[in-house]
N, C-alpha and C positions, 0 to 999 in steps of 0.2 A: 779157790780154784787154783789148780796147779799151773806151772809154767808151760807144760806140754799142752794142756787143754787150751790155754790162751793162744798159743801158736796155731793150733788146729783151728780154733774159732776165727782167728785173723785170716788164715789161709782160705777158709771156706767163705768168709765175708768178702775177701778180695776177689775170689773166683766168681762169686755170684755177681758182684758189681761189674766185673769184666764181661761176663756173659750178657748181663742186662744192657750194658753200655754198647757192646758190639751188636746186639740184636736191635737196639734203638737206632744205631747208625745205619744198619742194613735196611731197616724198615723206613728210615727217613730218606734213603737214597732211592729205593725202588719206586716210590711214587714220582720222584722227579724225572726219572728215566721214562716212565710210562706217560707222564704229563707231557714231556717233550715229544714223544712219539704221537700221542693223541693230538697235540697242537699241530704237528707236522701233517698228520692225516687230514685234519680239518682244513689246513691251508691248501693242501693239494686238492682236496675235494672242491673247495671254492674255486681254485684255479681251473679245474676241469670244466666248470660251468661256463667258462669263457672260451672254450675250444672253438677255433674258427673266427673269433673276433679279430678284425683286421689289425695289422701292424702299421703304425705311423710314427716315424722318427719324431721325437719331441712332443709326443702326446702329453697333454697336461695331466698333472696329478689329480686323481679322483675320478677321471673320466673312465667310463666303461664301454664307450662306443668304439674306441680304438686305444691301443696300448703301444708303447715301445717297451723294450725289455725291462728297464728299471722302473717305469711307471707301473708295470704289471706286478713286479715283485713288491714294490712299495705298497701297492693297493692291497694285495692278498695277505701280506704279512701284517699290514696295518689293521686289517679287520680283526686280527687276533692279538692286538696290543703290542706288536713288534714294530717299532718306529725305525724306518730306514730312510737314508738320504735319497734324494731324487735321482742321482746319477750313479751308474754302475761302478765307476772307479771309486766313488766315495762309499758305496755299499761294501766294497771289498776291504774297507778298513774297519768294519764292524765285527763284533763277535771275536772268534779266534780261529786261526788257521787250522785246517784239517787236511791231512794227506789224502791224496786221491784214493789210495787203498782203504781208507777208513771212512769213506763217505757214508752218511746216514740220510734217510728220508728227511727232507726239510732243509738240508744244507744248501747254501747258495754256491753255485759253481760259476766261475768267471773265465772269460775268454778274451783274446785279442781279435781284432777284425781288420779287414783291409783298410777301413777308414781310420783306425787308431794305431796301426803299425804294431809295435811290440807292447803298447800300453793296453790296459783293460778297456774294453769297449762293449762288452756284452755280459749279461747275467741270466742265469736260469735257476730253476728249483730242482734239486736232485730228488727223484721219485723212487729210486731203487732200480736194480737190474740194469745198471749202466745207462739209464735214461734220465732226461730232464724234461721239465715242462717250461716252456718259454715262448716268446714271440719274436719273430725275425722274418722279414721279407714276405714272400707270397705264402698264403695259407694262414697268416696270423698266428694266434695262440695254438701251439701244437706240441707234440712230443718229439724229441730227437734223441739219438744215441750219442753218448760222449765217448764211446769205446772205439769207434772207427770213423773214418771220413773227416769232413771239415772240422767238426767240433773237437775231435780227438787231437788233431794237429794244431789247434789253436787254444787248447786248454792252458790256463795260467795258474789258477789256484782255486781253493774252496774255503768258505768260512762257515762256521757254525754259529748261528744267531739264536737258536732255540735252546 
């Protein structure tokens, strides 16, 4: 075999390996993204089943007769294998930070409240279209916008845990 044929064979072999490797990487990542989306959809669907369930500050973990914001997120995420601490300020330390402009379904969104001052005191589940699913005050579990009004002006951060 000539030197030229050896070079051509090596270049072709390397190219094929690169194509196969990149294809494997792409195929390996696509299911992760759709798995996260699927899990987010399942968590949100479960959360919707509790629409209207009353809000009670300090509601115990695992209770479904009443929730506070963090017991709600802890419960619905926990049903899909995502362990969250009991308190919203501790939940805000899980996963990784996400810019408000890059929110995805299933991200946790965090806010301060009159009770907590500048510190995190509330959590909700981002559901898309500038809305969150959460529980707070009258009406219990509900949807609210994070784009305007109270929640917009009290927004602190978001975390991706899926």
